[in-house]
C-alpha positions, 0 to 999 in steps of 0.5 A: 083079364083086365084088372084096371077098372074091371072091378069085383063088384056088380052082379054078372048075368049068367048066359042061358047057353053056358053049361057050367061043369059040376066041379073043377078039374084038379091035376095031381103030380104025385111026389115020390113016397109020402106027401109031406106038403102040397103046392096048389097052382091057380090060373088067371081068367076074366072079370066076368065070364061063365064060359067053361075053362078048357085045357087049351086056354092060355090061362091054365096053360101058362101055369104048367111050367110052374107046376113042372119046375116045382114037381121036378125039384120038390117031388122027389122030396115029398112035395105034391103039386096040384094044378086047378082048372076052374069051372068057369073063366070069370071071377064074376063079382060077388059070386067069386067063382074062382075062389069057390073052386079054390076052396073046393080044391083045398077041402079035398087036399085037407081030406087027403093030406090032413095037416100038411103045409099047403103053398099057393101059386097064382097068376092074375085072377089066380093071384087074387084067388090065392090071397083070398084063399090064404086063410085056409088053416093049412096054407103057409105061403102064397106066391101071387104073380101079377095079381089082380088086386084093388084097394078093397082086396082083403088083407086079413087072409094073409095074416101069419102067412109068408107072402111073395108078390111079383109084378112086371113094372110095365103091366097094363092088365093088372096094377103094379101100384095096387100090388105094392100097396097091398104088400104095404098093408100086409106087412104088419100082419103077414109072417113075411112080405116081399114085393118084387118088381120085374123090370120091363115085364108085362102081365103075361110073363113073356119077358124074363120068364126065367125070373118068374119061374125061378124066383117063384119056385125058389120061394115055395121050395124055401118055405117047403124046406123050412116047414118040413126039413126037406133037403132041397138042393141049395142051388134051388134055394139061392134066388130066394135067399139072395133076393128075399133077405134084402134090407128093403123087402118091398123094393126088390127089382130083378 
């Protein structure tokens, strides 16, 4: 998905041949014992497309490692990890297809696990989706990775939420500058804001993959531990505690 100049505006025309699935697909990695919190993982996509999302597509596939590491480290302590596969590949202007699907998933999580903290992890379009869906009453924290943000992306949804934005400094698909500006706008509203620039990394998280996975997991697990008292291993919290307690929270580089 191209965030530079793609825009969220305009009314896309649905191709007649497209067969849109009735519902998204929610893959659940159950925890050991009672569910005490949920991490919802959201994939990227395109500005405009009503083509169905397939499991073989790269956008959902690249989120599998995030779900795996969160489940491996948090599942034994009660963290359920759910990966959403959207109905269609596009945001689709005012239709905001991906946001509709995230709302669908959040409603089901609330029904099944009322009152538990929810943490959102999204890449690219999924980062935009996570930020826009953060106003759900159970959401406590958002990790937005190379998110597709623009000057008019609403900041109100992250009010009183903990927000982490991670962006590669050589990204040409979505804008690190817009991500930093969004972090600045969110600072007075959110419970906490951290902006992390990944040196010499582009949009698809190929370079410094360990930093993307490790920092995201550490951030989510640190919020999980703070909200529920879960005994997360200190080694799994170290990155968040080292990087995200910096004197300049919007000027962190890895």
